[in-house]
N, C-alpha and C positions, 0 to 999 in steps of 0.2 A: 461269389455275392448272387445273389434272387434279387430278379426284377419285384419291384412292388405292382401289387393289382393296379389296372387302372381305377378311379373312381370313378364312378355312377356319370353316364354321357349325357349330356345338357336334352332335353325334351321339353313343350314338341321339337321335332326335326327342323321346323320353318315352320314362317308364315307368310309365305307367298300365298296370292289371293288365288282365285280358279280350284279347278276341281283334280288339279294334277296330285299325287301321290309321290310323296316323298321319295329320293332313291334309296337312304338308309334304310326304308322299311323291308327293300330287298336283300339289303346288305344284312339287315339282322334276321334273316329268315336264314338264309346263307349260313351263318354263323352256329356255332356248336351251343346247346342249349338259350337258357334268355336271355335277353341284355338289362343290364342294370341301368336304370333311367333317373334323374333328378329333375321334378319340377322347380317352377319359381317358386313355390313354398312346399312346407313338408317334407316327411320322411321319404329317403328315397322308395323303389319300386322297383320291380320287373315288369319288364316289358312283354307281352304275347303276343308274335305277330304271326305264326302258323295257324292254319284251318283246324288241325286237328286238336291243337293245343288250346285254342279260345274255345273249340266246344267244348272240350275237357271244363276247361276254369269255371266256363258261363252255365254248364249242366251238374257242377260237383257242390254237392251241397255244404262243403265242408268248406268253403269260400263264404266268409258273410257278407252282406252288407251292411245291416247296422254297426257290425265291428268299425267301420269307415266313419261312424259320425264323433271324431274327435280334434284338437287342435292339428294334428299331425299328420293329416289324410292330406295324400298328395295333390296338388290342386296347382294349376296354373295362373290364378290371382289370390289376394289377402283373402276376398270374400267367402265364407264359407256359407254353402248354398241347402235349401231344403229340399231336400231327395224326396218328400212323399213314399209314396207306397214303391219306389226303386231301391229308399234305402232303409227298406224292412226285412226282415227273414221272419221263414215260417215259425210260429203258428199264425203269427198276426197277418203277416202277407196273406197267407192263405183265404183268412178271415175277412179280411177284406176285399180281398181280389175276386171272392165268391157274391161277393154281393154286386159288382158293376160286371162279370162275365156275362151274364145275360142279355146283358144290353149291345153286346158286341159279340156274339154269335154269325159264324159265315152266313147262317139263316137271314136272322134279323135284319144284317147289314143289306142283305142282298135283295130284300123287300123295299130298301130305299133308294133301288136304281135308279127308280119312274123320277120319282123327286130330283133326286141328283143330277141325271139330266137335264130335268130341266132348268135345274139352277146353272149347270154348266153354259145352256146357249141362250139363258138370259145373257149373260156376262158376253158372250160373242155377239149377241145385237147388238148391244153398248158398244161394243168397239168396233163392230161395222158399222153403225149409226153413226158414231165420232167419226173415225175414219183413220186412217194413219198420220204419224207415229202414236206407239203408244207405248204407256209402260208394263210388261207383260206382269212384274210383281203387284202392283196396283191398281192393273184393271181385269188380271184374272188369276193370278197363282196366289193370291191374300186374299181375295173378295170370297172364291168359293169353298175354302176348307174354312174360313171363316162364318161364314152359311150356314156349312151342313151341321157344324159342331155346336155352334147357337140353336137352332131348331132340335138338335137331339138333347141338349142340356136343356133350354126354355134359358137361357141369356138374350136378354134383349140386342138387337144387333146393332141398334143405334150408340150403345157402351162399347161398341169393338174398339174406337180409337183408344180409350181409359184401359181396357186391359188390355189391348197392342202392347202400349209403353210399359206396363209392368211385365207380360211376359219377353220383351225382349232384355230388360232389367235383370228378369230370372237367368236367362243363361250368357248374358255378356260376359267376357274374360278380360275389360276394360279396367281400367283404374278406378271402377268406384267404388268408398270405402263401406267397410262394415254397415254404419248407421245409415249410409244411402239406401246400400240394399238390403235394410230390413227396413227400413220406412215404407218404400215401395210394397215389399211383400206383404208388409203390414196392410196395407191400403189395397191390396186385392183381397184379402182374408178379408176383412171388415166388408166389403164391398161382397163379396161368398156369403160371408154372413149372414148380411142385410138380406139377400135375392132369398137364402133359403127361408129366414123367417116371413119373408112374403109369401114364400109357395103355402107354408102350415094354416097362413088364412087363405089363401085363394089359389089350392091344386090344380094342376093341368095337366095334361098326359105328355109329362118330358122325363127327364131322368134325373134331375136334382129333385122333383117330386116326388120319385120312386125312391131314391135314398134317403130322403128326407123321412118318409114313410116305415122306412127299416128301422131308421134312429129310433121314433119314438114307438114304433112298438116291440120294441126290446130285440134286435137283432144285433145285440152286441156290439153297438156302433156307437163312439161315444160322439160328442158334439166337434171336437178338436178333429176327429178323425174324419165325421161328416164333412166339414169345411175343405178339410187337406184334400181330399178324394174327389170334389168337386174342381178346386182350384188346378189340381194336376191333370182332370179331364179334359179342362177348360184351355189351357195351359201347352199339353202335350195332343189335343187334338187337332191343333191347326198349325204349329209352330214348324213343326218338322215336314209335315205334308206339303207347307208352302215352301219352304227351301227343296225338297225335292223336286216336286213339280216343274219349278224354274228350272232347278239342275239339269232335269232329263230334257226338257225343251231346249237348252242350252248345250249340251251334248247332241241332240239330233240336231242341230242345226249346225254343230264340226262335223257330225256324218249325214252329209248329204245324202248318199246311198241309202243306209241305214235308215233315213227318215221317207225317201222315196218306197222302200220296201214297206214301211208301215204305212204309212197314207194306201198304196194302192193295194193294200190286202190289211184291212181292219182286224179281219180275226187272227190276227198275229198278236194282238194287243196284249192279251196275260202273258205270256211267252216273254215278249217285249220288255216287258214292265219288271217281272221278274230279273231280267239281264242288267237291266237299268237298275236295278234296287244292288244287284250285286256287283257293278263296274264303278256305280258311283259314289263314293264314299261320305256320308255321311257329314260325320263330325269333323273337327280340323285336328283334334287328338284322343287319343284315348282318354276316358275320364272315366270315374265312378268306382273308385277301388274295390277289390275285393280284396280281404284277408282270411289267409288261411287260418281256419281253427286246430289245425293238428300238422305234422310234417306232412309235406304232399310232394312227390315231382315230378314236376311237369316240363315237357320235351326234355329232358334230360337233366336239369335242375332241381336241386333241393329244395322247397319252400320253407321256411321253418314257419313254425305258428307262429301267428300276431305279424306274418311280412305282408304288406299291398303286393296286389296283381294289379296290373293294367292289361286289358284287351283291347289289342288294335282290331277293330272288325273290319273295317276298310281295309289293311293290308290281305286280313287272314280272306277275305273275299278276293285277293289277286295274288294266291299263293300256288306256282305255280306247280307243286305238288297234288294240289286238290284238282285244278283247272287246264284245261288245254290254252295254251297262248290267253294266259288272263288278263292279259293289257290290251285285248284287241274285243271290241265292241260285236255281239253276234246275236241279234235281236232273234236268231231263229236257236239257239243255244237252250237245248231240251233239259240238263242237266244240271239245275242251278240252284243247289241246295243253299243256297248265301244266308250271311249273318246281317245281313241290313237291318233287319226288325229282334236281332241277338238271340237270345236260345234259351231253353232252361224255363226256372221258373218266373223272372223277369222278362221273356218275351214280349213284346211290345201287342199291349192288348188292344190296342186300335189298329193292327194292322188288318183285318177284313175291311173297316172303312177309308185307309189309306189307298188300298189298292181298289177301292169300287172307285174313290175319287178321280185317282189317277188315268184306270183304266176307260173312265168318262170323259176326261177332259181333254187328254194326248190327242188321241185320232180327231175329236173335234175340232180341235183346233188346227192341226194340220189337213183336215181336208177342208172347214172353211178357207181357210187360207194356205191355199200349196204354195203362195208365193212369200211365205214370212220369212223374214231374215232378222238378221240386229242390223239395228242402223246405229252407229255413236257408241260410245262405250259403257261397256257395264261393268259397275261399280259393286264390290263384293263386300260382303260380313268377315271383315278378319280380325275382330274383337267381339267372336260369337263362337260358342261349342258347336254351334251348329254351320258348317259350312254354305254358303249358298248366295247369288245375287241381291243384292240390297236395292240397286235398280235396273233394269235391262230391257231399255229401248227397242223395240220393232218396229217393222214395218211390214205391208204386204201387198 
């Protein structure tokens, strides 16, 4: 009598708050082949947890994101989200990404450093003047990336409360219905469309004006694509940085020796940020499935054409096959080729901006408030694709 193959494992593995990586990932890394999983909605998928396998999938163009745009896509909620640029394959992906890449080159972003530094110290001054306690999210981690991306794009900062709600809805995994989700996203797209029309009449030296000019001068950019690009840049340009900035502070406060090392040696900041990007998992679970367009073997498992694969980058960044003592935070670690910003053609285009904001905000905060510590309970966003605190009360 043969033993039947076990069914797909329920996924995500857990919904515990905080920044802990579920032990199930380590077990998945140790098993032969890939793990078959089933999310709450959609068809089963193969889960990639090892570093080498993750890089292979993310860098192999035989895996398609466009093919994931159908009702059977594995997902944690009944809502089917708009993926924007992340849901497009070449050649359209290449065409659209080429239009925005010049605005996010390392050189161009580095020129923003003095401005970002002023913004950082502006919010530190406000915290200092108001005095403790303070919510690190509301008074520091949130307003800095919002202010920066608003100025790059040309979005009025006064409208932040409006697009903040739309951004949170775009990333939620809660029980929101499809009509509720669509209503919010339609509002956000209508807002951006109105802003684009305003820029046509009143151009400014900002990215929305640049992209609008590209559309109007025949650079193969349709009006819906123009609106989608601007929406994607607005949401992605602050949501992930807000979460990671707060996550990194939380981790450093939980590792006081490492925080002290960074405070005493600010020149360590670039290495420290790369280690934090490796150490802290950004997402609650692997999402954005990629579909094999032909039979491909990954990690000893044959993926048949048409089957979806989920890449757990956070687990890959803790793979002991690739990183020495992966669960140990070491801000002096020099070899950190992490997947914190992805890999391949969908590597995060805003990575230079996120690095700039964090390398300015972290050491400035620790230096201004050397006795910074948590006070009260941190509340976590446990119904969002991106993990991080919702509120984080601190004192100094």
